[in-house]
C-alpha positions as CSV (number, residue, x, y, z in Angstrom):
1,M,0.0,0.0,0.0
2,M,1.4,3.4,-1.0
3,K,1.7,6.0,1.8
4,E,-0.1,9.2,0.8
5,Q,0.3,11.5,3.8
6,F,3.9,12.5,4.8
7,V,5.3,14.4,7.7
8,R,6.6,17.3,5.6
9,D,3.1,18.0,4.3
10,L,1.4,18.2,7.7
11,K,0.1,21.5,9.0
12,A,-1.9,22.7,12.0
13,G,-5.5,21.6,11.7
14,D,-4.9,18.6,9.4
15,R,-6.6,15.3,10.1
16,V,-4.0,12.5,10.1
17,L,-4.7,9.0,8.9
18,S,-1.4,7.4,7.9
19,F,1.4,5.0,8.7
20,F,4.5,6.2,10.6
21,L,7.7,4.6,12.1
22,V,8.0,5.0,15.8
23,R,11.4,6.5,16.5
24,H,10.8,7.1,20.2
25,K,8.2,6.5,22.8
26,Q,8.1,7.5,26.5
27,L,5.4,7.3,29.2
28,E,5.3,10.5,31.3
29,Y,3.2,11.7,34.2
30,F,0.9,14.6,34.0
31,R,1.8,17.5,36.4
32,D,-1.2,16.4,38.4
33,R,-0.1,12.8,39.0
34,T,-3.6,11.7,40.0
35,K,-4.4,11.9,36.3
36,G,-1.9,9.2,35.5
37,Q,0.4,9.0,32.5
38,F,0.4,10.2,28.9
39,L,2.5,8.9,26.0
40,T,5.0,11.0,24.0
41,L,6.0,9.7,20.6
42,V,8.4,10.7,17.8
43,L,6.8,9.5,14.5
44,S,8.7,9.6,11.3
45,D,8.8,8.8,7.6
46,R,11.3,9.4,4.8
47,T,10.4,13.1,4.8
48,G,11.0,13.9,8.5
49,Q,9.7,13.4,12.0
50,I,7.0,14.9,14.2
51,L,6.1,14.8,17.9
52,A,2.9,13.0,18.9
53,R,0.9,12.7,22.2
54,V,-1.5,10.2,23.5
55,W,-3.5,11.6,26.4
56,E,-5.9,8.7,27.2
57,G,-5.2,5.0,27.8
58,A,-1.5,5.6,27.3
59,P,-0.1,2.8,29.6
60,E,-2.2,0.1,27.9
61,L,-1.5,1.4,24.4
62,A,2.2,1.6,25.0
63,Q,2.3,-2.2,25.6
64,T,1.1,-2.9,22.0
65,F,4.1,-1.6,20.0
66,Q,7.8,-0.9,20.3
67,E,10.3,1.6,19.0
68,G,11.1,0.7,15.4
69,D,7.6,-0.5,14.7
70,V,5.4,0.9,12.0
71,V,2.0,2.0,13.3
72,K,-1.2,3.4,11.8
73,V,-2.2,6.6,13.4
74,L,-5.5,8.5,13.5
75,G,-5.3,12.0,14.9
76,E,-5.1,15.7,14.4
77,V,-2.2,18.1,14.0
78,E,-1.9,21.1,16.3
79,E,0.7,23.7,17.0
80,Y,2.1,24.1,20.5
81,L,4.9,26.5,21.5
82,G,5.7,27.0,17.8
83,R,6.0,23.3,17.0
84,L,3.6,20.9,15.3
85,Q,2.5,17.8,17.1
86,V,-0.1,15.1,16.4
87,I,-2.8,14.5,19.0
88,V,-3.4,10.8,18.6
89,A,-7.0,9.5,18.8
90,K,-6.3,6.0,17.7
91,L,-3.1,4.0,17.1
92,R,-2.4,0.3,16.2
93,P,0.6,-1.7,14.9
94,A,0.6,-1.9,11.2
95,R,0.5,-5.2,9.3
96,E,3.5,-5.8,7.0
97,E,1.3,-5.9,3.9
98,E,-0.1,-2.4,4.6
99,Y,3.1,-0.5,4.0
100,E,6.4,-0.2,2.1
101,L,9.6,0.2,4.1
102,A,10.9,2.6,1.5
103,D,8.4,5.2,2.7
104,F,10.1,5.4,6.1
105,L,13.8,5.7,5.2
106,P,15.1,9.0,3.6
107,R,17.3,8.6,0.6
108,T,19.6,10.7,-1.6
109,E,18.0,12.7,-4.3
110,R,21.0,12.3,-6.5
111,D,21.5,9.6,-9.1
112,V,23.4,6.7,-7.6
113,E,24.9,5.5,-10.9
114,E,26.1,9.0,-11.7
115,M,27.8,9.3,-8.4
116,L,29.4,5.9,-8.8
117,G,30.8,7.2,-12.1
118,I,32.4,10.1,-10.2
119,I,34.0,7.5,-7.8
120,R,35.3,5.4,-10.7
121,E,36.8,8.5,-12.3
122,A,38.6,9.5,-9.1
123,V,40.0,5.9,-8.7
124,A,41.2,6.0,-12.3
125,S,43.0,9.3,-11.7
126,V,45.3,7.7,-9.0
127,R,48.6,6.8,-10.6
128,N,50.5,5.5,-7.5
129,P,50.5,1.7,-8.1
130,Y,50.1,0.9,-4.4
131,L,47.3,3.3,-3.7
132,R,45.6,2.3,-6.9
133,A,45.8,-1.4,-5.9
134,L,44.4,-0.5,-2.5
135,L,41.5,1.4,-4.1
136,D,40.8,-1.5,-6.4
137,K,40.6,-3.8,-3.4
138,F,37.6,-1.8,-2.3
139,F,35.9,-0.6,-5.5
140,D,36.3,-3.9,-7.5
141,D,34.4,-5.6,-4.7
142,E,30.7,-5.7,-5.7
143,E,29.5,-6.4,-2.1
144,F,31.5,-3.5,-0.8
145,V,30.3,-1.1,-3.6
146,A,26.6,-2.1,-2.9
147,A,27.0,-1.3,0.8
148,F,29.0,1.9,0.0
149,S,26.2,3.0,-2.3
150,R,23.4,2.4,0.2
151,A,24.9,3.4,3.5
152,P,24.0,6.7,5.2
153,S,26.9,9.0,6.2
154,A,25.4,9.7,9.7
155,R,22.4,9.0,11.9
156,R,21.5,12.6,12.4
157,I,24.1,15.2,11.6
158,H,24.8,15.3,7.9
159,H,23.9,13.2,4.8
160,A,21.7,11.1,7.2
161,Y,19.9,9.2,4.5
162,L,20.4,6.2,2.3
163,G,23.1,6.9,-0.2
164,G,24.4,9.7,2.0
165,L,27.8,8.2,2.3
166,L,28.2,8.0,-1.5
167,E,26.9,11.5,-1.9
168,H,29.3,12.8,0.8
169,V,32.3,11.2,-0.7
170,T,31.6,12.5,-4.2
171,E,31.3,16.0,-2.7
172,V,34.5,15.6,-0.7
173,I,36.3,14.6,-4.0
174,A,35.0,17.7,-5.7
175,L,36.3,19.9,-2.9
176,C,39.7,18.1,-2.9
177,R,40.1,18.8,-6.6
178,T,39.7,22.5,-5.9
179,V,42.2,22.4,-3.1
180,L,44.7,20.6,-5.3
181,E,44.5,23.4,-7.9
182,L,45.3,26.0,-5.2
183,Y,47.9,23.9,-3.4
184,P,49.9,21.9,-6.0
185,Q,52.4,20.8,-3.3
186,I,49.7,18.5,-1.9
187,D,50.1,14.9,-3.0
188,H,47.2,14.3,-5.5
189,D,47.1,10.6,-5.2
190,L,47.3,10.6,-1.4
191,L,44.6,13.2,-0.9
192,L,42.1,11.5,-3.3
193,T,42.8,8.1,-1.8
194,G,42.1,9.6,1.6
195,A,38.9,11.2,0.3
196,L,37.7,7.9,-1.2
197,L,38.5,5.8,1.9
198,H,38.2,8.0,4.9
199,D,34.7,6.8,5.8
200,V,34.6,3.2,4.5
201,G,33.9,2.1,8.1
202,K,30.4,3.6,7.7
203,T,29.4,0.7,5.6
204,R,29.3,-1.3,8.8
205,E,28.7,1.5,11.4
206,F,24.9,1.7,10.7
207,T,21.9,-0.5,10.4
208,Y,19.1,0.8,8.2
209,E,16.4,-1.8,7.6
210,R,13.6,0.2,9.3
211,E,15.4,3.2,10.6
212,I,19.0,4.5,10.6
213,N,20.7,3.4,13.8
214,Y,24.1,2.2,15.0
215,S,25.2,-1.4,14.7
216,D,26.8,-2.9,17.8
217,E,30.2,-2.6,16.1
218,G,29.5,1.0,15.1
219,R,28.5,2.0,18.6
220,L,31.4,0.2,20.3
221,L,34.2,1.1,17.9
222,G,33.1,4.0,15.7
223,H,33.7,4.4,12.0
224,V,37.1,6.1,12.3
225,T,38.6,3.0,13.9
226,M,36.6,0.7,11.7
227,S,37.8,2.5,8.5
228,D,41.5,2.2,9.7
229,R,41.0,-1.5,10.3
230,L,39.4,-2.1,6.9
231,I,42.2,-0.2,5.1
232,T,45.1,-2.0,7.0
233,E,43.5,-5.4,6.3
234,R,43.6,-4.7,2.5
235,M,47.0,-3.1,2.6
236,A,48.3,-6.4,4.1
237,E,47.1,-8.1,0.9
238,I,49.3,-5.9,-1.3
239,P,52.9,-7.1,-1.5
240,D,55.6,-4.6,-0.4
241,F,53.1,-1.8,0.4
242,P,55.5,1.1,1.4
243,P,55.4,1.6,5.2
244,E,55.7,5.4,4.8
245,L,52.8,5.6,2.4
246,A,50.7,3.4,4.7
247,L,51.6,5.6,7.7
248,R,50.6,8.8,5.9
249,L,47.3,7.4,4.6
250,R,46.3,5.9,8.0
251,H,47.1,9.2,9.7
252,M,44.7,11.0,7.3
253,V,41.9,8.6,8.1
254,L,42.6,8.6,11.9
255,S,42.8,12.4,12.0
256,H,40.0,13.5,9.6
257,H,37.6,14.6,12.4
258,G,40.3,17.1,13.4
259,R,39.8,17.4,17.1
260,Y,39.8,15.0,20.0
261,E,36.5,16.2,21.2
262,W,35.0,15.4,17.8
263,G,36.1,11.8,18.0
264,S,39.4,12.1,16.3
265,P,42.2,9.9,17.8
266,R,44.8,12.2,16.3
267,R,44.9,15.8,15.0
268,P,46.1,16.4,11.5
269,K,49.8,16.7,11.1
270,T,50.4,16.6,7.4
271,L,49.2,18.8,4.5
272,E,47.0,16.0,3.1
273,A,45.5,15.3,6.5
274,C,44.8,19.0,7.1
275,A,43.1,19.3,3.7
276,L,41.0,16.2,4.2
277,H,39.8,17.3,7.6
278,Y,38.7,20.7,6.4
279,V,37.0,19.6,3.2
280,D,35.2,16.8,5.1
281,N,34.0,19.2,7.7
282,L,33.0,21.9,5.2
283,D,30.8,19.4,3.3
284,A,29.3,18.0,6.4
285,Q,28.4,21.5,7.7
286,L,27.0,22.8,4.4
287,N,24.9,19.7,4.0
288,R,23.5,20.1,7.6
289,F,22.7,23.8,6.9
290,A,21.0,23.0,3.6
291,Q,18.9,20.2,5.1
292,I,17.7,22.3,7.9
293,I,16.8,25.2,5.6
294,A,15.0,23.0,3.1
295,A,13.1,21.2,5.8
296,R,11.6,24.3,7.5
297,R,7.9,24.0,7.6
298,D,6.9,27.6,6.9
299,K,8.7,28.6,3.7
300,T,7.4,32.1,4.0
301,R,9.4,32.7,7.2
302,P,13.1,33.7,6.9
303,W,14.2,31.7,10.0
304,T,14.2,28.0,10.5
305,E,13.0,26.2,13.6
306,Y,15.6,26.0,16.4
307,D,18.2,23.2,15.7
308,T,19.2,21.4,18.9
309,L,22.4,20.1,17.4
310,L,23.7,23.4,16.1
311,K,22.1,25.2,19.0
312,R,20.9,28.1,16.8
313,Y,18.3,29.2,14.4
314,L,19.3,29.4,10.7
315,Y,18.5,32.3,8.4
316,A,17.1,31.3,5.1
317,G,16.5,34.8,3.7
318,R,13.5,36.7,2.7
319,E,11.5,36.3,-0.6
320,E,12.1,39.9,-1.6
321,L,15.8,39.3,-1.8
322,A,15.2,36.7,-4.5
323,I,13.0,39.2,-6.4
324,E,15.6,41.9,-6.2
325,E,18.3,39.6,-7.5
326,A,16.0,38.6,-10.4
327,G,16.4,42.2,-11.8
328,P,14.2,45.2,-12.1
329,V,10.6,44.9,-13.1
330,N,9.7,46.3,-16.6
331,K,6.6,48.4,-15.7
332,E,5.7,48.7,-19.4
333,E,5.4,45.0,-19.8
334,D,1.8,43.7,-20.2
335,L,0.7,41.6,-17.2
336,A,-1.1,39.3,-19.6
337,T,2.2,38.2,-21.3
């Protein structure tokens, strides 16, 4: 069954009758505890997420479904303290034949095959035989390429959708090419290899059957450590891989988050590591900003909703700016044309 009502289209006053994935559920007490408990939910689909409340029969209803389940919801959208929420009248677990999982996982809007072409071009541009052999170990592996093409780049912060890892890496490659034009002293092959491989651990860091979440390995080890391990395992399969080259590439991967407090085991100490860190962070930040601005509910308002991760509102601009940039109006022009 095709889902017809999506989170991004909901507005205050709308009647809701649709399927949603339960991202979070929590029983809470009313301020007057004699009234018992109510249920707070975070419902989502591939277009976004929305808060929901169940005021009556909450403890009993909460026993009928779990986080990660798809549920059918009947309710109404209202605005409270500047945020939309669904007041749930009825809710039940959905049957598998009633929904398509693709409706609940966001995915890249870019063409996957086109992005894979960018990856293949970048691999082909690497002339160092050892780095090229290492890249071929990854990108000639059909199982790895399938995972690399489908994996998200994050759970929440940036490129947090299926295909997000592939999209992020192609954008990092484009930024690296610009950096190489400005700083020819940077090693082209080393920087592009680092760009291509710095996040390979993300192919195992996440699970994404019903929702994007961390795998056990991802939560315990993290993608930086996992990426380094995958790279060193494949390096070991290449005879006489130069130790200095291995050291410099591994340093790039282990330092690409830039700061200890950002989960980086090391800070960048080479030109290539410095470049990779900053282009990686630039792409992540710009994607985060763009996603927040695009997802704002009221497109007529210049400011987004408050973002709890960035701890700020973002300014999208006013419509009149776009009109001014379009050029002066020809007052003699017939309105009918």
